[in-house]
Short mmCIF file of the C-alpha atoms (twelve columns), coordinates in Angstrom:
data_MODEL
# 
_entry.id   MODEL 
# 
loop_
_atom_site.group_PDB 
_atom_site.id 
_atom_site.type_symbol 
_atom_site.label_atom_id 
_atom_site.label_alt_id 
_atom_site.label_comp_id 
_atom_site.label_asym_id 
_atom_site.label_seq_id 
_atom_site.Cartn_x 
_atom_site.Cartn_y 
_atom_site.Cartn_z 
_atom_site.pdbx_PDB_model_num 
ATOM 1   C CA . MET A 1   -0.152  0.125  0.162  1 
ATOM 2   C CA . THR A 2   1.318   3.727  -0.645 1 
ATOM 3   C CA . LEU A 3   1.550   6.358  1.800  1 
ATOM 4   C CA . SER A 4   -1.572  8.040  0.358  1 
ATOM 5   C CA . GLY A 5   -3.511  4.931  0.300  1 
ATOM 6   C CA . ALA A 6   -2.107  4.077  3.811  1 
ATOM 7   C CA . PHE A 7   -3.790  7.416  5.070  1 
ATOM 8   C CA . ASN A 8   -7.028  7.257  3.147  1 
ATOM 9   C CA . SER A 9   -7.622  3.662  4.137  1 
ATOM 10  C CA . LEU A 10  -7.125  4.986  8.262  1 
ATOM 11  C CA . LYS A 11  -9.827  7.336  7.318  1 
ATOM 12  C CA . SER A 12  -12.023 4.321  6.867  1 
ATOM 13  C CA . SER A 13  -14.428 3.681  9.731  1 
ATOM 14  C CA . SER A 14  -13.837 -0.352 9.159  1 
ATOM 15  C CA . ILE A 15  -10.050 0.117  10.051 1 
ATOM 16  C CA . ILE A 16  -10.339 2.631  12.811 1 
ATOM 17  C CA . SER A 17  -12.840 3.230  15.686 1 
ATOM 18  C CA . TRP A 18  -13.057 6.013  18.092 1 
ATOM 19  C CA . LYS A 19  -13.115 4.732  22.052 1 
ATOM 20  C CA . SER A 20  -13.560 6.865  25.168 1 
ATOM 21  C CA . THR A 21  -10.341 7.158  27.023 1 
ATOM 22  C CA . GLY A 22  -12.089 7.861  30.331 1 
ATOM 23  C CA . ARG A 23  -9.928  11.074 30.847 1 
ATOM 24  C CA . LEU A 24  -10.759 14.848 30.008 1 
ATOM 25  C CA . GLN A 25  -9.216  16.842 27.157 1 
ATOM 26  C CA . GLN A 26  -5.960  18.809 27.657 1 
ATOM 27  C CA . THR A 27  -4.474  22.014 26.838 1 
ATOM 28  C CA . LEU A 28  -1.275  24.007 27.870 1 
ATOM 29  C CA . ALA A 29  -1.587  25.540 31.492 1 
ATOM 30  C CA . GLY A 30  0.146   28.808 29.493 1 
ATOM 31  C CA . CYS A 31  1.923   29.936 26.868 1 
ATOM 32  C CA . ILE A 32  5.522   28.430 25.392 1 
ATOM 33  C CA . GLU A 33  7.883   30.093 23.287 1 
ATOM 34  C CA . ARG A 34  11.039  28.558 21.493 1 
ATOM 35  C CA . SER A 35  13.381  29.919 18.569 1 
ATOM 36  C CA . GLY A 36  15.995  27.805 17.226 1 
ATOM 37  C CA . LYS A 37  17.762  26.604 13.638 1 
ATOM 38  C CA . THR A 38  15.461  24.300 10.733 1 
ATOM 39  C CA . LEU A 39  17.466  20.886 10.040 1 
ATOM 40  C CA . HIS A 40  16.707  21.303 6.346  1 
ATOM 41  C CA . SER A 41  16.549  25.151 5.108  1 
ATOM 42  C CA . GLY A 42  19.024  26.017 7.841  1 
ATOM 43  C CA . ASP A 43  16.683  29.182 8.705  1 
ATOM 44  C CA . VAL A 44  15.804  30.164 12.329 1 
ATOM 45  C CA . SER A 45  11.973  29.927 13.241 1 
ATOM 46  C CA . THR A 46  9.984   30.517 16.285 1 
ATOM 47  C CA . VAL A 47  7.234   28.551 17.764 1 
ATOM 48  C CA . ARG A 48  4.927   29.603 19.933 1 
ATOM 49  C CA . ILE A 49  2.461   27.101 21.584 1 
ATOM 50  C CA . TRP A 50  -1.312  28.403 23.081 1 
ATOM 51  C CA . PRO A 51  -3.720  27.129 25.087 1 
ATOM 52  C CA . GLU A 52  -6.837  26.130 23.309 1 
ATOM 53  C CA . TYR A 53  -10.422 25.464 23.900 1 
ATOM 54  C CA . ALA A 54  -11.953 21.607 24.245 1 
ATOM 55  C CA . GLY A 55  -12.837 20.385 21.065 1 
ATOM 56  C CA . GLN A 56  -10.200 22.651 18.783 1 
ATOM 57  C CA . GLY A 57  -7.321  19.876 18.590 1 
ATOM 58  C CA . ARG A 58  -3.860  20.760 18.089 1 
ATOM 59  C CA . TYR A 59  -3.400  22.947 14.763 1 
ATOM 60  C CA . PHE A 60  -0.545  25.187 13.333 1 
ATOM 61  C CA . ASP A 61  -1.108  28.957 12.723 1 
ATOM 62  C CA . PHE A 62  1.341   30.033 10.220 1 
ATOM 63  C CA . ARG A 63  0.814   33.325 8.345  1 
ATOM 64  C CA . SER A 64  -2.690  33.526 9.638  1 
ATOM 65  C CA . LYS A 65  -3.424  29.860 7.685  1 
ATOM 66  C CA . LEU A 66  -4.822  27.335 10.013 1 
ATOM 67  C CA . ILE A 67  -3.197  23.958 9.341  1 
ATOM 68  C CA . PRO A 68  -4.768  21.243 11.337 1 
ATOM 69  C CA . ALA A 69  -2.072  18.557 12.886 1 
ATOM 70  C CA . SER A 70  -4.161  16.059 11.153 1 
ATOM 71  C CA . ILE A 71  -3.412  13.076 8.940  1 
ATOM 72  C CA . ASP A 72  -5.630  14.745 6.485  1 
ATOM 73  C CA . PHE A 73  -3.111  17.524 5.798  1 
ATOM 74  C CA . VAL A 74  0.043   15.259 5.571  1 
ATOM 75  C CA . LYS A 75  1.918   15.833 2.465  1 
ATOM 76  C CA . GLU A 76  4.600   13.250 1.047  1 
ATOM 77  C CA . SER A 77  7.858   14.651 1.647  1 
ATOM 78  C CA . SER A 78  11.116  13.050 2.183  1 
ATOM 79  C CA . LEU A 79  13.007  12.636 5.729  1 
ATOM 80  C CA . CYS A 80  10.336  14.729 7.469  1 
ATOM 81  C CA . THR A 81  6.570   15.145 7.882  1 
ATOM 82  C CA . THR A 82  4.857   17.864 6.332  1 
ATOM 83  C CA . LEU A 83  1.418   19.304 6.872  1 
ATOM 84  C CA . CYS A 84  0.089   21.368 4.111  1 
ATOM 85  C CA . LYS A 85  -3.080  23.366 3.293  1 
ATOM 86  C CA . ASP A 86  -4.052  25.960 0.665  1 
ATOM 87  C CA . GLY A 87  -0.376  26.032 -0.674 1 
ATOM 88  C CA . PHE A 88  1.140   26.716 2.796  1 
ATOM 89  C CA . ARG A 89  3.523   24.157 4.815  1 
ATOM 90  C CA . VAL A 90  4.922   23.551 7.868  1 
ATOM 91  C CA . ARG A 91  7.966   20.789 7.914  1 
ATOM 92  C CA . THR A 92  9.561   18.811 10.528 1 
ATOM 93  C CA . VAL A 93  6.589   18.538 12.887 1 
ATOM 94  C CA . GLU A 94  7.023   15.242 14.074 1 
ATOM 95  C CA . HIS A 95  9.146   15.851 17.304 1 
ATOM 96  C CA . LEU A 96  6.804   18.643 18.565 1 
ATOM 97  C CA . LEU A 97  3.624   16.609 17.687 1 
ATOM 98  C CA . SER A 98  4.942   13.660 19.504 1 
ATOM 99  C CA . ALA A 99  6.027   16.026 22.959 1 
ATOM 100 C CA . LEU A 100 2.252   16.952 22.498 1 
ATOM 101 C CA . GLU A 101 0.811   13.638 22.374 1 
ATOM 102 C CA . ALA A 102 3.078   12.039 25.001 1 
ATOM 103 C CA . LYS A 103 2.419   14.642 27.503 1 
ATOM 104 C CA . GLY A 104 -1.503  14.922 26.768 1 
ATOM 105 C CA . VAL A 105 -1.968  18.190 25.223 1 
ATOM 106 C CA . ASP A 106 -5.094  17.857 23.230 1 
ATOM 107 C CA . ASN A 107 -5.626  21.299 22.363 1 
ATOM 108 C CA . CYS A 108 -3.530  23.872 21.511 1 
ATOM 109 C CA . ARG A 109 -2.911  26.240 18.460 1 
ATOM 110 C CA . ILE A 110 1.287   26.475 17.479 1 
ATOM 111 C CA . GLU A 111 1.854   29.687 15.861 1 
ATOM 112 C CA . ILE A 112 5.199   29.739 13.720 1 
ATOM 113 C CA . GLY A 113 7.114   32.135 11.550 1 
ATOM 114 C CA . ASN A 114 10.617  32.768 10.542 1 
ATOM 115 C CA . LEU A 115 12.212  35.859 9.154  1 
ATOM 116 C CA . ASP A 116 11.269  35.270 5.431  1 
ATOM 117 C CA . SER A 117 7.847   36.888 5.364  1 
ATOM 118 C CA . GLU A 118 7.677   35.606 1.322  1 
ATOM 119 C CA . ASN A 119 7.990   32.030 1.686  1 
ATOM 120 C CA . GLN A 120 4.794   29.541 1.941  1 
ATOM 121 C CA . GLU A 121 6.689   26.977 3.880  1 
ATOM 122 C CA . VAL A 122 8.102   26.832 7.367  1 
ATOM 123 C CA . GLU A 123 9.867   24.510 9.646  1 
ATOM 124 C CA . VAL A 124 9.884   23.598 13.401 1 
ATOM 125 C CA . PRO A 125 13.086  24.000 14.831 1 
ATOM 126 C CA . ILE A 126 14.975  21.113 14.995 1 
ATOM 127 C CA . PHE A 127 16.888  21.613 18.422 1 
ATOM 128 C CA . ASP A 128 19.084  18.275 19.624 1 
ATOM 129 C CA . GLY A 129 17.098  16.046 17.238 1 
ATOM 130 C CA . SER A 130 14.735  14.799 19.671 1 
ATOM 131 C CA . ALA A 131 11.726  15.785 21.270 1 
ATOM 132 C CA . SER A 132 13.391  16.678 24.736 1 
ATOM 133 C CA . THR A 133 13.255  20.293 24.381 1 
ATOM 134 C CA . TRP A 134 9.376   20.300 23.617 1 
ATOM 135 C CA . VAL A 135 8.916   17.708 26.421 1 
ATOM 136 C CA . GLU A 136 10.865  19.906 29.022 1 
ATOM 137 C CA . ALA A 137 9.036   23.060 27.707 1 
ATOM 138 C CA . ILE A 138 5.560   21.468 28.417 1 
ATOM 139 C CA . GLU A 139 6.901   20.097 31.663 1 
ATOM 140 C CA . GLN A 140 7.713   23.577 32.917 1 
ATOM 141 C CA . ILE A 141 4.405   25.366 32.242 1 
ATOM 142 C CA . GLY A 142 2.449   22.620 33.011 1 
ATOM 143 C CA . VAL A 143 -1.178  21.289 31.527 1 
ATOM 144 C CA . LYS A 144 -4.839  21.599 32.631 1 
ATOM 145 C CA . GLU A 145 -8.101  20.618 31.654 1 
ATOM 146 C CA . ALA A 146 -9.234  22.396 28.670 1 
ATOM 147 C CA . LEU A 147 -12.866 23.958 28.675 1 
ATOM 148 C CA . ASP A 148 -15.213 24.751 25.687 1 
ATOM 149 C CA . GLN A 149 -16.146 28.034 24.982 1 
ATOM 150 C CA . CYS A 150 -19.155 27.331 27.333 1 
ATOM 151 C CA . GLY A 151 -17.067 26.374 30.238 1 
ATOM 152 C CA . LYS A 152 -17.181 22.633 29.978 1 
ATOM 153 C CA . THR A 153 -15.045 19.846 29.720 1 
ATOM 154 C CA . GLY A 154 -14.600 17.087 27.000 1 
ATOM 155 C CA . GLU A 155 -13.906 13.865 26.934 1 
ATOM 156 C CA . LYS A 156 -11.051 12.564 25.220 1 
ATOM 157 C CA . LEU A 157 -11.476 9.973  22.430 1 
ATOM 158 C CA . ALA A 158 -8.664  7.752  20.877 1 
ATOM 159 C CA . PRO A 159 -8.190  5.720  17.656 1 
ATOM 160 C CA . TYR A 160 -8.203  2.239  17.707 1 
ATOM 161 C CA . LEU A 161 -7.241  -0.160 14.904 1 
ATOM 162 C CA . ASN A 162 -9.798  -2.826 13.848 1 
ATOM 163 C CA . GLU A 163 -7.607  -4.706 11.373 1 
ATOM 164 C CA . PRO A 164 -3.597  -4.095 10.589 1 
ATOM 165 C CA . VAL A 165 -2.365  -1.888 8.341  1 
ATOM 166 C CA . TYR A 166 0.942   -2.369 6.248  1 
ATOM 167 C CA . VAL A 167 2.579   0.553  4.746  1 
ATOM 168 C CA . TRP A 168 5.797   0.330  2.897  1 
ATOM 169 C CA . LYS A 169 7.918   2.714  0.289  1 
ATOM 170 C CA . ASN A 170 11.056  1.446  -1.461 1 
ATOM 171 C CA . HIS A 171 13.006  -0.098 1.620  1 
ATOM 172 C CA . SER A 172 10.943  1.149  4.509  1 
ATOM 173 C CA . PHE A 173 7.647   -0.337 6.080  1 
ATOM 174 C CA . VAL A 174 5.517   0.229  9.039  1 
ATOM 175 C CA . ALA A 175 3.186   -2.436 10.255 1 
ATOM 176 C CA . ALA A 176 0.125   -1.462 13.086 1 
ATOM 177 C CA . PHE A 177 -1.662  -4.395 14.555 1 
ATOM 178 C CA . PRO A 178 -4.613  -4.036 16.907 1 
ATOM 179 C CA . SER A 179 -3.538  -4.445 20.816 1 
ATOM 180 C CA . PRO A 180 -5.149  -3.797 24.120 1 
ATOM 181 C CA . LYS A 181 -1.852  -1.708 24.887 1 
ATOM 182 C CA . LEU A 182 1.072   0.030  23.164 1 
ATOM 183 C CA . HIS A 183 4.171   -1.681 21.708 1 
ATOM 184 C CA . ILE A 184 6.669   -0.460 19.227 1 
ATOM 185 C CA . THR A 185 9.361   -2.188 17.704 1 
ATOM 186 C CA . TYR A 186 11.392  -0.462 15.388 1 
ATOM 187 C CA . GLY A 187 14.808  -0.575 13.782 1 
ATOM 188 C CA . ILE A 188 17.097  1.587  11.622 1 
ATOM 189 C CA . ASP A 189 20.199  1.281  9.094  1 
ATOM 190 C CA . PHE A 190 21.665  4.496  7.507  1 
ATOM 191 C CA . PRO A 191 24.335  3.570  5.069  1 
ATOM 192 C CA . GLN A 192 25.976  6.595  5.981  1 
ATOM 193 C CA . VAL A 193 26.820  8.722  8.800  1 
ATOM 194 C CA . ILE A 194 23.962  11.743 9.364  1 
ATOM 195 C CA . LYS A 195 25.673  14.924 10.662 1 
ATOM 196 C CA . LEU A 196 23.420  18.055 11.939 1 
ATOM 197 C CA . HIS A 197 25.129  21.500 11.371 1 
# 
């Protein structure tokens, strides 16, 4: 199955079902701001992460264009995850979004920009090449229950696989299987050393 085919399959109700986690949606207790150099372009970009209402989800705000952090907006790209809407692209989002998910931040507005006011593409800073800078920032500011615009809490739902999913491209593959708990096995083999500048 191709990458785009896998995305379309995942949206199918027969493969994914949504179930209650028994928890309430959360957001940040305050604003986070970090700036740093990007991996692919070498530019410096600034990210501000703001608390958001329950039910709003996580989304990027780039040049006043809102790009949801959703599989529906993933654009195939090499060596990073890219979200795209109306010609505007946010690249290298994987470490930031992983940190938000791991720390339970369900709702936030991620404002991002750099000094190039003409470019329709921006990257999230790479820092040390991991999600640790984002995890530490979230831990410092803390999380709280997210309320909707009427002041009510919202229940957190999570996707569950109903059947196995396989995706491959060239020499890479990913397989996901239904399971009552999370278990990840992975491997990587680069033919040459990768240097960060």
